[in-house]
py3Dmol code that shows the C-alpha trace and the ligand (Angstrom):
import py3Dmol

protein = """\
ATOM      1  CA  UNK A   1       0.044   0.070   0.009  1.00  0.00           C
ATOM      2  CA  UNK A   2       1.244   3.508  -0.836  1.00  0.00           C
ATOM      3  CA  UNK A   3       0.566   5.991   2.042  1.00  0.00           C
ATOM      4  CA  UNK A   4      -0.384   9.489   0.937  1.00  0.00           C
ATOM      5  CA  UNK A   5      -0.669  12.490   3.316  1.00  0.00           C
ATOM      6  CA  UNK A   6      -2.772  15.515   2.240  1.00  0.00           C
ATOM      7  CA  UNK A   7      -1.828  18.420   4.621  1.00  0.00           C
ATOM      8  CA  UNK A   8      -3.755  21.266   3.050  1.00  0.00           C
ATOM      9  CA  UNK A   9      -7.566  21.427   2.134  1.00  0.00           C
ATOM     10  CA  UNK A  10      -7.704  19.897  -1.274  1.00  0.00           C
ATOM     11  CA  UNK A  11     -10.957  19.172  -3.338  1.00  0.00           C
ATOM     12  CA  UNK A  12     -12.478  15.706  -2.286  1.00  0.00           C
ATOM     13  CA  UNK A  13     -13.741  15.416  -5.887  1.00  0.00           C
ATOM     14  CA  UNK A  14     -10.308  15.964  -7.306  1.00  0.00           C
ATOM     15  CA  UNK A  15      -8.768  13.388  -4.910  1.00  0.00           C
ATOM     16  CA  UNK A  16     -11.073  10.655  -5.817  1.00  0.00           C
ATOM     17  CA  UNK A  17      -8.438   8.934  -8.000  1.00  0.00           C
ATOM     18  CA  UNK A  18      -6.388   8.608  -4.902  1.00  0.00           C
ATOM     19  CA  UNK A  19      -9.198   7.708  -2.488  1.00  0.00           C
ATOM     20  CA  UNK A  20     -10.652   5.102  -4.788  1.00  0.00           C
ATOM     21  CA  UNK A  21      -7.286   3.508  -5.657  1.00  0.00           C
ATOM     22  CA  UNK A  22      -6.962   0.037  -4.031  1.00  0.00           C
ATOM     23  CA  UNK A  23      -3.187   0.343  -3.502  1.00  0.00           C
ATOM     24  CA  UNK A  24      -3.377   3.763  -1.888  1.00  0.00           C
ATOM     25  CA  UNK A  25      -4.123   4.701   1.758  1.00  0.00           C
ATOM     26  CA  UNK A  26      -4.828   8.328   2.105  1.00  0.00           C
ATOM     27  CA  UNK A  27      -4.914  10.545   5.263  1.00  0.00           C
ATOM     28  CA  UNK A  28      -6.186  14.033   5.245  1.00  0.00           C
ATOM     29  CA  UNK A  29      -4.698  16.140   8.176  1.00  0.00           C
ATOM     30  CA  UNK A  30      -4.680  19.849   7.773  1.00  0.00           C
ATOM     31  CA  UNK A  31      -3.474  22.782   9.707  1.00  0.00           C
ATOM     32  CA  UNK A  32      -0.344  21.051  11.069  1.00  0.00           C
ATOM     33  CA  UNK A  33       2.680  23.014  12.353  1.00  0.00           C
ATOM     34  CA  UNK A  34       6.155  22.098  11.008  1.00  0.00           C
ATOM     35  CA  UNK A  35       6.902  20.140  14.244  1.00  0.00           C
ATOM     36  CA  UNK A  36       3.570  18.207  14.015  1.00  0.00           C
ATOM     37  CA  UNK A  37       4.127  17.382  10.383  1.00  0.00           C
ATOM     38  CA  UNK A  38       7.620  16.170  11.123  1.00  0.00           C
ATOM     39  CA  UNK A  39       6.334  13.979  13.952  1.00  0.00           C
ATOM     40  CA  UNK A  40       3.862  12.056  11.675  1.00  0.00           C
ATOM     41  CA  UNK A  41       5.475  12.191   8.192  1.00  0.00           C
ATOM     42  CA  UNK A  42       7.756   9.080   8.507  1.00  0.00           C
ATOM     43  CA  UNK A  43       5.506   6.346   7.020  1.00  0.00           C
ATOM     44  CA  UNK A  44       4.228   8.391   4.069  1.00  0.00           C
ATOM     45  CA  UNK A  45       5.214   7.856   0.549  1.00  0.00           C
ATOM     46  CA  UNK A  46       3.689  10.917  -0.809  1.00  0.00           C
ATOM     47  CA  UNK A  47       2.750  14.457   0.522  1.00  0.00           C
ATOM     48  CA  UNK A  48       0.038  16.606  -1.108  1.00  0.00           C
ATOM     49  CA  UNK A  49      -0.031  20.320  -0.362  1.00  0.00           C
ATOM     50  CA  UNK A  50      -1.601  23.497  -1.584  1.00  0.00           C
ATOM     51  CA  UNK A  51       0.265  26.808  -0.459  1.00  0.00           C
ATOM     52  CA  UNK A  52      -0.288  26.722   3.171  1.00  0.00           C
ATOM     53  CA  UNK A  53       2.133  23.943   4.076  1.00  0.00           C
ATOM     54  CA  UNK A  54       5.730  25.067   3.869  1.00  0.00           C
ATOM     55  CA  UNK A  55       7.621  21.896   2.959  1.00  0.00           C
ATOM     56  CA  UNK A  56      11.028  22.447   4.616  1.00  0.00           C
ATOM     57  CA  UNK A  57      14.160  20.415   4.441  1.00  0.00           C
ATOM     58  CA  UNK A  58      13.421  19.178   8.054  1.00  0.00           C
ATOM     59  CA  UNK A  59      10.192  17.918   6.966  1.00  0.00           C
ATOM     60  CA  UNK A  60      11.718  16.055   4.091  1.00  0.00           C
ATOM     61  CA  UNK A  61      14.385  14.648   6.266  1.00  0.00           C
ATOM     62  CA  UNK A  62      11.857  13.158   8.601  1.00  0.00           C
ATOM     63  CA  UNK A  63       9.913  11.854   5.638  1.00  0.00           C
ATOM     64  CA  UNK A  64      12.341   9.092   4.958  1.00  0.00           C
ATOM     65  CA  UNK A  65       9.920   7.186   2.666  1.00  0.00           C
ATOM     66  CA  UNK A  66       8.894  10.337   0.782  1.00  0.00           C
ATOM     67  CA  UNK A  67       9.058   9.690  -3.102  1.00  0.00           C
ATOM     68  CA  UNK A  68       6.887  12.507  -4.292  1.00  0.00           C
ATOM     69  CA  UNK A  69       5.361  15.846  -3.277  1.00  0.00           C
ATOM     70  CA  UNK A  70       2.486  16.947  -5.176  1.00  0.00           C
ATOM     71  CA  UNK A  71       1.413  20.722  -5.305  1.00  0.00           C
ATOM     72  CA  UNK A  72      -2.199  21.169  -6.176  1.00  0.00           C
ATOM     73  CA  UNK A  73      -1.502  24.522  -7.884  1.00  0.00           C
ATOM     74  CA  UNK A  74       1.170  26.220  -9.749  1.00  0.00           C
ATOM     75  CA  UNK A  75       3.629  27.977  -7.369  1.00  0.00           C
ATOM     76  CA  UNK A  76       6.187  25.845  -5.660  1.00  0.00           C
ATOM     77  CA  UNK A  77       7.857  28.521  -3.682  1.00  0.00           C
ATOM     78  CA  UNK A  78       6.469  26.830  -0.428  1.00  0.00           C
ATOM     79  CA  UNK A  79       8.563  23.759  -1.173  1.00  0.00           C
ATOM     80  CA  UNK A  80      12.367  23.657  -0.607  1.00  0.00           C
ATOM     81  CA  UNK A  81      13.213  22.348  -4.106  1.00  0.00           C
ATOM     82  CA  UNK A  82      16.917  22.065  -3.400  1.00  0.00           C
ATOM     83  CA  UNK A  83      16.223  19.772  -0.412  1.00  0.00           C
ATOM     84  CA  UNK A  84      13.817  17.787  -2.595  1.00  0.00           C
ATOM     85  CA  UNK A  85      16.324  17.393  -5.397  1.00  0.00           C
ATOM     86  CA  UNK A  86      19.098  16.312  -2.900  1.00  0.00           C
ATOM     87  CA  UNK A  87      16.925  13.812  -1.234  1.00  0.00           C
ATOM     88  CA  UNK A  88      15.749  12.247  -4.495  1.00  0.00           C
ATOM     89  CA  UNK A  89      12.113  13.396  -3.997  1.00  0.00           C
ATOM     90  CA  UNK A  90      10.189  14.230  -7.063  1.00  0.00           C
ATOM     91  CA  UNK A  91       8.140  17.510  -6.933  1.00  0.00           C
ATOM     92  CA  UNK A  92       5.171  17.725  -9.403  1.00  0.00           C
ATOM     93  CA  UNK A  93       2.555  20.528  -9.704  1.00  0.00           C
ATOM     94  CA  UNK A  94      -0.593  21.377 -11.584  1.00  0.00           C
ATOM     95  CA  UNK A  95       0.202  24.056 -13.941  1.00  0.00           C
ATOM     96  CA  UNK A  96      -2.917  24.332 -16.030  1.00  0.00           C
ATOM     97  CA  UNK A  97      -5.917  23.692 -13.879  1.00  0.00           C
ATOM     98  CA  UNK A  98      -6.294  27.116 -12.395  1.00  0.00           C
ATOM     99  CA  UNK A  99      -5.167  29.385 -15.128  1.00  0.00           C
ATOM    100  CA  UNK A 100      -8.809  30.504 -16.139  1.00  0.00           C
ATOM    101  CA  UNK A 101      -9.735  31.209 -12.547  1.00  0.00           C
ATOM    102  CA  UNK A 102      -6.615  33.253 -11.739  1.00  0.00           C
ATOM    103  CA  UNK A 103      -7.023  35.202 -14.988  1.00  0.00           C
ATOM    104  CA  UNK A 104     -10.665  35.957 -14.105  1.00  0.00           C
ATOM    105  CA  UNK A 105      -9.885  37.101 -10.583  1.00  0.00           C
ATOM    106  CA  UNK A 106      -7.112  39.349 -11.822  1.00  0.00           C
ATOM    107  CA  UNK A 107      -9.482  40.929 -14.384  1.00  0.00           C
ATOM    108  CA  UNK A 108     -12.138  41.331 -11.608  1.00  0.00           C
ATOM    109  CA  UNK A 109      -9.506  43.105  -9.523  1.00  0.00           C
ATOM    110  CA  UNK A 110      -8.539  45.346 -12.436  1.00  0.00           C
ATOM    111  CA  UNK A 111     -12.239  46.409 -12.945  1.00  0.00           C
ATOM    112  CA  UNK A 112     -12.813  46.803  -9.162  1.00  0.00           C
ATOM    113  CA  UNK A 113      -9.785  49.084  -9.095  1.00  0.00           C
ATOM    114  CA  UNK A 114     -10.991  51.134 -12.013  1.00  0.00           C
ATOM    115  CA  UNK A 115     -14.297  51.675 -10.499  1.00  0.00           C
ATOM    116  CA  UNK A 116     -13.606  51.574  -6.748  1.00  0.00           C
ATOM    117  CA  UNK A 117     -16.217  48.875  -6.286  1.00  0.00           C
ATOM    118  CA  UNK A 118     -15.183  47.577  -2.829  1.00  0.00           C
ATOM    119  CA  UNK A 119     -14.892  51.042  -1.337  1.00  0.00           C
ATOM    120  CA  UNK A 120     -18.181  52.172  -2.873  1.00  0.00           C
ATOM    121  CA  UNK A 121     -19.805  48.994  -1.547  1.00  0.00           C
ATOM    122  CA  UNK A 122     -18.658  49.652   1.925  1.00  0.00           C
ATOM    123  CA  UNK A 123     -19.867  53.182   2.147  1.00  0.00           C
ATOM    124  CA  UNK A 124     -23.201  52.275   0.440  1.00  0.00           C
ATOM    125  CA  UNK A 125     -24.026  49.546   2.966  1.00  0.00           C
ATOM    126  CA  UNK A 126     -23.053  51.997   5.711  1.00  0.00           C
ATOM    127  CA  UNK A 127     -25.900  54.182   4.733  1.00  0.00           C
ATOM    128  CA  UNK A 128     -24.024  56.755   2.735  1.00  0.00           C
ATOM    129  CA  UNK A 129     -24.919  57.824  -0.756  1.00  0.00           C
ATOM    130  CA  UNK A 130     -21.537  58.875  -1.959  1.00  0.00           C
ATOM    131  CA  UNK A 131     -21.055  59.311  -5.698  1.00  0.00           C
ATOM    132  CA  UNK A 132     -18.488  62.101  -5.931  1.00  0.00           C
ATOM    133  CA  UNK A 133     -15.615  60.304  -4.343  1.00  0.00           C
ATOM    134  CA  UNK A 134     -15.822  57.331  -6.568  1.00  0.00           C
ATOM    135  CA  UNK A 135     -15.141  58.758  -9.952  1.00  0.00           C
ATOM    136  CA  UNK A 136     -13.629  55.868 -11.959  1.00  0.00           C
ATOM    137  CA  UNK A 137     -11.696  55.433 -15.182  1.00  0.00           C
ATOM    138  CA  UNK A 138     -12.395  53.412 -18.341  1.00  0.00           C
ATOM    139  CA  UNK A 139     -10.120  50.768 -19.761  1.00  0.00           C
ATOM    140  CA  UNK A 140     -10.678  52.205 -23.242  1.00  0.00           C
ATOM    141  CA  UNK A 141      -7.507  53.544 -24.765  1.00  0.00           C
ATOM    142  CA  UNK A 142      -5.398  52.709 -21.860  1.00  0.00           C
ATOM    143  CA  UNK A 143      -2.007  51.002 -21.824  1.00  0.00           C
ATOM    144  CA  UNK A 144      -1.873  47.741 -19.824  1.00  0.00           C
ATOM    145  CA  UNK A 145       1.637  46.611 -18.781  1.00  0.00           C
ATOM    146  CA  UNK A 146       1.842  42.847 -18.191  1.00  0.00           C
ATOM    147  CA  UNK A 147       4.913  41.699 -16.279  1.00  0.00           C
ATOM    148  CA  UNK A 148       5.279  37.952 -17.257  1.00  0.00           C
ATOM    149  CA  UNK A 149       4.485  35.964 -20.362  1.00  0.00           C
ATOM    150  CA  UNK A 150       3.091  32.910 -18.753  1.00  0.00           C
ATOM    151  CA  UNK A 151      -0.456  31.405 -19.131  1.00  0.00           C
ATOM    152  CA  UNK A 152      -1.984  34.055 -16.860  1.00  0.00           C
ATOM    153  CA  UNK A 153      -0.101  37.020 -18.231  1.00  0.00           C
ATOM    154  CA  UNK A 154      -1.105  36.135 -21.697  1.00  0.00           C
ATOM    155  CA  UNK A 155      -4.607  35.580 -20.552  1.00  0.00           C
ATOM    156  CA  UNK A 156      -4.890  39.259 -19.543  1.00  0.00           C
ATOM    157  CA  UNK A 157      -5.241  40.364 -23.084  1.00  0.00           C
ATOM    158  CA  UNK A 158      -6.546  37.347 -24.836  1.00  0.00           C
ATOM    159  CA  UNK A 159     -10.104  38.523 -24.207  1.00  0.00           C
ATOM    160  CA  UNK A 160     -10.960  39.052 -27.838  1.00  0.00           C
ATOM    161  CA  UNK A 161     -13.754  41.544 -28.282  1.00  0.00           C
ATOM    162  CA  UNK A 162     -12.686  43.271 -25.064  1.00  0.00           C
ATOM    163  CA  UNK A 163      -9.250  44.321 -26.302  1.00  0.00           C
ATOM    164  CA  UNK A 164     -10.645  45.412 -29.714  1.00  0.00           C
ATOM    165  CA  UNK A 165     -13.541  47.433 -28.471  1.00  0.00           C
ATOM    166  CA  UNK A 166     -11.639  48.998 -25.604  1.00  0.00           C
ATOM    167  CA  UNK A 167      -8.577  49.554 -27.692  1.00  0.00           C
ATOM    168  CA  UNK A 168      -6.457  48.474 -24.798  1.00  0.00           C
ATOM    169  CA  UNK A 169      -2.804  48.359 -25.823  1.00  0.00           C
ATOM    170  CA  UNK A 170      -0.804  45.831 -24.019  1.00  0.00           C
ATOM    171  CA  UNK A 171       3.026  45.874 -23.218  1.00  0.00           C
ATOM    172  CA  UNK A 172       4.589  42.642 -22.197  1.00  0.00           C
ATOM    173  CA  UNK A 173       7.796  41.711 -20.241  1.00  0.00           C
ATOM    174  CA  UNK A 174       8.941  38.101 -20.549  1.00  0.00           C
ATOM    175  CA  UNK A 175      11.317  35.696 -22.078  1.00  0.00           C
ATOM    176  CA  UNK A 176      12.411  36.545 -25.668  1.00  0.00           C
ATOM    177  CA  UNK A 177      12.062  32.959 -27.149  1.00  0.00           C
ATOM    178  CA  UNK A 178       8.585  32.820 -25.689  1.00  0.00           C
ATOM    179  CA  UNK A 179       7.664  36.181 -27.036  1.00  0.00           C
ATOM    180  CA  UNK A 180       9.059  35.231 -30.545  1.00  0.00           C
ATOM    181  CA  UNK A 181       6.994  32.158 -30.601  1.00  0.00           C
ATOM    182  CA  UNK A 182       3.799  34.124 -29.692  1.00  0.00           C
ATOM    183  CA  UNK A 183       4.614  36.811 -32.136  1.00  0.00           C
ATOM    184  CA  UNK A 184       4.721  39.415 -29.353  1.00  0.00           C
ATOM    185  CA  UNK A 185       7.232  42.402 -29.311  1.00  0.00           C
ATOM    186  CA  UNK A 186       8.534  42.748 -25.742  1.00  0.00           C
ATOM    187  CA  UNK A 187       8.772  46.073 -23.907  1.00  0.00           C
ATOM    188  CA  UNK A 188      11.117  46.861 -21.179  1.00  0.00           C
ATOM    189  CA  UNK A 189      10.170  47.199 -17.542  1.00  0.00           C
ATOM    190  CA  UNK A 190      11.226  50.812 -17.792  1.00  0.00           C
ATOM    191  CA  UNK A 191       8.908  51.340 -20.772  1.00  0.00           C
ATOM    192  CA  UNK A 192       5.910  49.946 -18.881  1.00  0.00           C
ATOM    193  CA  UNK A 193       6.735  51.894 -15.666  1.00  0.00           C
ATOM    194  CA  UNK A 194       6.940  55.109 -17.587  1.00  0.00           C
ATOM    195  CA  UNK A 195       4.016  54.563 -19.833  1.00  0.00           C
ATOM    196  CA  UNK A 196       1.300  52.088 -18.518  1.00  0.00           C
ATOM    197  CA  UNK A 197      -2.070  53.064 -16.942  1.00  0.00           C
ATOM    198  CA  UNK A 198      -2.442  49.645 -15.488  1.00  0.00           C
ATOM    199  CA  UNK A 199       0.288  47.377 -14.529  1.00  0.00           C
ATOM    200  CA  UNK A 200      -0.494  43.632 -13.777  1.00  0.00           C
ATOM    201  CA  UNK A 201       2.092  41.149 -12.367  1.00  0.00           C
ATOM    202  CA  UNK A 202       2.428  37.655 -13.565  1.00  0.00           C
ATOM    203  CA  UNK A 203       5.864  36.459 -12.790  1.00  0.00           C
ATOM    204  CA  UNK A 204       6.976  33.812 -10.312  1.00  0.00           C
ATOM    205  CA  UNK A 205       8.816  35.018  -7.219  1.00  0.00           C
ATOM    206  CA  UNK A 206      12.446  34.365  -7.707  1.00  0.00           C
ATOM    207  CA  UNK A 207      15.790  36.070  -6.660  1.00  0.00           C
ATOM    208  CA  UNK A 208      15.465  38.207  -9.810  1.00  0.00           C
ATOM    209  CA  UNK A 209      11.896  39.182  -9.512  1.00  0.00           C
ATOM    210  CA  UNK A 210      12.025  39.989  -5.759  1.00  0.00           C
ATOM    211  CA  UNK A 211      11.300  43.695  -5.292  1.00  0.00           C
ATOM    212  CA  UNK A 212      11.664  44.282  -8.922  1.00  0.00           C
ATOM    213  CA  UNK A 213       9.208  47.166  -8.561  1.00  0.00           C
ATOM    214  CA  UNK A 214      10.593  49.209  -5.534  1.00  0.00           C
ATOM    215  CA  UNK A 215      11.703  52.851  -4.740  1.00  0.00           C
ATOM    216  CA  UNK A 216      13.653  53.455  -7.997  1.00  0.00           C
ATOM    217  CA  UNK A 217      10.776  52.253 -10.179  1.00  0.00           C
ATOM    218  CA  UNK A 218       8.212  54.181  -8.273  1.00  0.00           C
ATOM    219  CA  UNK A 219      10.437  57.466  -8.655  1.00  0.00           C
ATOM    220  CA  UNK A 220      10.034  57.230 -12.457  1.00  0.00           C
ATOM    221  CA  UNK A 221       6.478  55.732 -12.607  1.00  0.00           C
ATOM    222  CA  UNK A 222       3.732  57.327 -14.679  1.00  0.00           C
ATOM    223  CA  UNK A 223       1.606  59.355 -12.198  1.00  0.00           C
ATOM    224  CA  UNK A 224      -1.840  57.857 -11.593  1.00  0.00           C
ATOM    225  CA  UNK A 225      -0.788  54.283 -12.528  1.00  0.00           C
ATOM    226  CA  UNK A 226      -3.032  51.430 -11.025  1.00  0.00           C
ATOM    227  CA  UNK A 227      -1.229  48.103 -10.155  1.00  0.00           C
ATOM    228  CA  UNK A 228      -2.629  44.718  -9.783  1.00  0.00           C
ATOM    229  CA  UNK A 229      -0.767  41.761  -8.284  1.00  0.00           C
ATOM    230  CA  UNK A 230      -2.417  38.289  -8.189  1.00  0.00           C
ATOM    231  CA  UNK A 231       0.861  36.519  -8.611  1.00  0.00           C
ATOM    232  CA  UNK A 232       3.135  36.417  -5.575  1.00  0.00           C
ATOM    233  CA  UNK A 233       3.861  38.844  -2.711  1.00  0.00           C
ATOM    234  CA  UNK A 234       7.407  40.232  -2.688  1.00  0.00           C
ATOM    235  CA  UNK A 235       7.721  41.111  -6.341  1.00  0.00           C
ATOM    236  CA  UNK A 236       6.591  44.615  -5.499  1.00  0.00           C
ATOM    237  CA  UNK A 237       8.163  46.278  -2.418  1.00  0.00           C
ATOM    238  CA  UNK A 238       5.102  46.652  -0.088  1.00  0.00           C
ATOM    239  CA  UNK A 239       6.688  49.692   1.869  1.00  0.00           C
ATOM    240  CA  UNK A 240       7.546  51.519  -1.305  1.00  0.00           C
ATOM    241  CA  UNK A 241       4.039  50.947  -2.724  1.00  0.00           C
ATOM    242  CA  UNK A 242       2.452  52.505   0.309  1.00  0.00           C
ATOM    243  CA  UNK A 243       4.720  55.581  -0.091  1.00  0.00           C
ATOM    244  CA  UNK A 244       3.728  55.783  -3.798  1.00  0.00           C
ATOM    245  CA  UNK A 245       0.096  55.587  -2.917  1.00  0.00           C
ATOM    246  CA  UNK A 246       0.369  58.314  -0.292  1.00  0.00           C
ATOM    247  CA  UNK A 247       2.278  60.474  -2.741  1.00  0.00           C
ATOM    248  CA  UNK A 248      -0.425  60.059  -5.409  1.00  0.00           C
ATOM    249  CA  UNK A 249       2.073  58.423  -7.900  1.00  0.00           C
ATOM    250  CA  UNK A 250      -0.032  55.291  -7.672  1.00  0.00           C
ATOM    251  CA  UNK A 251      -3.791  55.875  -7.925  1.00  0.00           C
ATOM    252  CA  UNK A 252      -4.762  52.567  -6.634  1.00  0.00           C
ATOM    253  CA  UNK A 253      -3.649  48.903  -6.197  1.00  0.00           C
ATOM    254  CA  UNK A 254      -5.361  45.569  -5.883  1.00  0.00           C
ATOM    255  CA  UNK A 255      -3.415  42.747  -4.325  1.00  0.00           C
ATOM    256  CA  UNK A 256      -4.402  39.187  -3.866  1.00  0.00           C
ATOM    257  CA  UNK A 257      -0.924  38.322  -2.434  1.00  0.00           C
ATOM    258  CA  UNK A 258       1.401  39.404   0.403  1.00  0.00           C
ATOM    259  CA  UNK A 259       5.037  39.120   1.274  1.00  0.00           C
ATOM    260  CA  UNK A 260       3.866  37.194   4.346  1.00  0.00           C
ATOM    261  CA  UNK A 261       0.633  35.286   4.271  1.00  0.00           C
ATOM    262  CA  UNK A 262      -1.608  35.743   6.076  1.00  0.00           C
ATOM    263  CA  UNK A 263      -0.431  39.440   6.615  1.00  0.00           C
ATOM    264  CA  UNK A 264      -0.232  40.920  10.164  1.00  0.00           C
ATOM    265  CA  UNK A 265      -3.393  42.571  11.369  1.00  0.00           C
ATOM    266  CA  UNK A 266      -1.585  45.951  11.331  1.00  0.00           C
ATOM    267  CA  UNK A 267      -0.323  45.531   7.751  1.00  0.00           C
ATOM    268  CA  UNK A 268      -0.687  48.949   5.917  1.00  0.00           C
ATOM    269  CA  UNK A 269      -2.371  47.355   2.944  1.00  0.00           C
ATOM    270  CA  UNK A 270      -5.286  46.405   5.109  1.00  0.00           C
ATOM    271  CA  UNK A 271      -6.168  49.972   6.101  1.00  0.00           C
ATOM    272  CA  UNK A 272      -5.151  52.002   3.112  1.00  0.00           C
ATOM    273  CA  UNK A 273      -8.168  53.679   1.243  1.00  0.00           C
ATOM    274  CA  UNK A 274      -6.638  53.182  -2.184  1.00  0.00           C
ATOM    275  CA  UNK A 275      -5.873  49.517  -1.706  1.00  0.00           C
ATOM    276  CA  UNK A 276      -8.082  46.488  -2.500  1.00  0.00           C
ATOM    277  CA  UNK A 277      -7.138  43.212  -1.076  1.00  0.00           C
ATOM    278  CA  UNK A 278      -8.273  39.635  -1.118  1.00  0.00           C
ATOM    279  CA  UNK A 279      -6.778  36.554   0.691  1.00  0.00           C
ATOM    280  CA  UNK A 280      -4.892  34.750  -2.230  1.00  0.00           C
ATOM    281  CA  UNK A 281      -8.230  33.789  -3.961  1.00  0.00           C
ATOM    282  CA  UNK A 282      -6.834  33.629  -7.481  1.00  0.00           C
ATOM    283  CA  UNK A 283      -7.367  29.923  -7.722  1.00  0.00           C
ATOM    284  CA  UNK A 284     -10.270  29.580  -5.360  1.00  0.00           C
ATOM    285  CA  UNK A 285     -13.038  28.397  -7.597  1.00  0.00           C
ATOM    286  CA  UNK A 286     -14.834  25.186  -7.521  1.00  0.00           C
ATOM    287  CA  UNK A 287     -13.524  24.361 -10.945  1.00  0.00           C
ATOM    288  CA  UNK A 288      -9.916  25.358 -10.392  1.00  0.00           C
ATOM    289  CA  UNK A 289      -9.648  23.371  -7.151  1.00  0.00           C
ATOM    290  CA  UNK A 290     -11.039  20.262  -8.681  1.00  0.00           C
ATOM    291  CA  UNK A 291      -8.873  20.630 -11.789  1.00  0.00           C
ATOM    292  CA  UNK A 292      -5.635  21.024  -9.935  1.00  0.00           C
ATOM    293  CA  UNK A 293      -6.479  18.260  -7.455  1.00  0.00           C
ATOM    294  CA  UNK A 294      -7.373  15.797 -10.319  1.00  0.00           C
ATOM    295  CA  UNK A 295      -4.094  16.803 -12.186  1.00  0.00           C
ATOM    296  CA  UNK A 296      -1.758  16.431  -9.279  1.00  0.00           C
ATOM    297  CA  UNK A 297      -3.387  13.268  -7.991  1.00  0.00           C
ATOM    298  CA  UNK A 298      -2.970  11.532 -11.327  1.00  0.00           C
ATOM    299  CA  UNK A 299       0.741  12.332 -11.494  1.00  0.00           C
ATOM    300  CA  UNK A 300       1.259  11.390  -7.823  1.00  0.00           C
ATOM    301  CA  UNK A 301      -0.221   7.856  -8.319  1.00  0.00           C
ATOM    302  CA  UNK A 302       1.751   7.430 -11.389  1.00  0.00           C
ATOM    303  CA  UNK A 303       4.922   8.261  -9.643  1.00  0.00           C
ATOM    304  CA  UNK A 304       4.101   5.789  -6.818  1.00  0.00           C
ATOM    305  CA  UNK A 305       3.387   3.102  -9.329  1.00  0.00           C
ATOM    306  CA  UNK A 306       6.648   3.855 -11.298  1.00  0.00           C
ATOM    307  CA  UNK A 307       4.607   4.792 -14.382  1.00  0.00           C
ATOM    308  CA  UNK A 308       5.557   7.717 -16.877  1.00  0.00           C
ATOM    309  CA  UNK A 309       4.337  11.008 -15.500  1.00  0.00           C
ATOM    310  CA  UNK A 310       4.495  14.722 -16.405  1.00  0.00           C
ATOM    311  CA  UNK A 311       4.649  18.140 -14.625  1.00  0.00           C
ATOM    312  CA  UNK A 312       7.746  17.417 -12.653  1.00  0.00           C
ATOM    313  CA  UNK A 313       9.224  20.691 -11.269  1.00  0.00           C
ATOM    314  CA  UNK A 314      12.298  18.826 -10.110  1.00  0.00           C
ATOM    315  CA  UNK A 315      13.378  15.370 -10.690  1.00  0.00           C
ATOM    316  CA  UNK A 316      15.662  13.457  -8.331  1.00  0.00           C
ATOM    317  CA  UNK A 317      19.381  13.148  -9.006  1.00  0.00           C
TER     318      UNK A 317
END
"""
ligand_1 = """\
9
MLT
C -0.820 28.840 -7.371
O 0.450 28.785 -7.233
O -1.345 27.751 -8.024
C -1.794 29.918 -6.858
O -1.051 30.778 -6.105
C -3.022 29.340 -6.179
C -2.943 28.574 -4.896
O -2.076 27.962 -4.621
O -3.932 28.712 -4.054
"""
view = py3Dmol.view(width=600, height=400)
view.addModel(protein, "pdb")
view.setStyle({"model": 0}, {"cartoon": {"style": "trace"}})
view.addModel(ligand_1, "xyz")
view.setStyle({"model": 1}, {"stick": {}})
view.zoomTo()
view.show()
């Protein structure tokens, strides 16, 4: 029997391939601390996580039978990939299943930002009829800067009729080879910072992208820019963004992600009147959660059974 531990809330429907398999014994224990996970991980062959569980080297050292770690989602920044590689543990993710949901959430955040929807809602339900303070902007004729050429970055402008009708001009940052393949001419970060009306972030968090938008970028930014980040916290320097909002350089920002999640209760994003925040909900739809759980379960079971598999983020050496 292969023993699989699911340590984050993952769709039951999506896990059915594992729960129904005769050669798999599955345990779902969520909300564990690192120490608690270390104390129970030893017998398991596979660990399935979303983003809450931080899979550290210590956990992998205690998981002496671990063969595979499955991530029900795209980002693997909560898994120590070096440790996994050195211990011969395969890490697989589910890169496709939540693309549409994350694109849609990002688009919703962009629209909410353009029209102050959460702020206006809060005032209206509080009994105030305030129209003057919520003057919005159209997307029409605007420039959208997209940082990142992955599925979600590209998805920001592949909305067909919307782009044509609204004459939204998009500027992209990404890898040259990918841009050539897609027939896209790349812009520079500097060009986007100086010209875009909306900037949306779609890169992973790496050493190169950490704080890629910080003080020096805000200093030369087009005044009145609106920024959306539904990718990863830490790509934009949070303290510099707050300063830029206060100085009127940035007109508003909508963030689904934070440098530290969940943020502290006194985090300035939570109180700033020009900020819209959601608790990392990009992939939180019924459909996306089922998709990623189905995808990752299939690969995990294949790996356990020594069958061909895909979506490996790191393969053992
Ligand atoms: C992801 O990396 O897939 C997203 O951040 C969504 C998530 O994990 O909830």
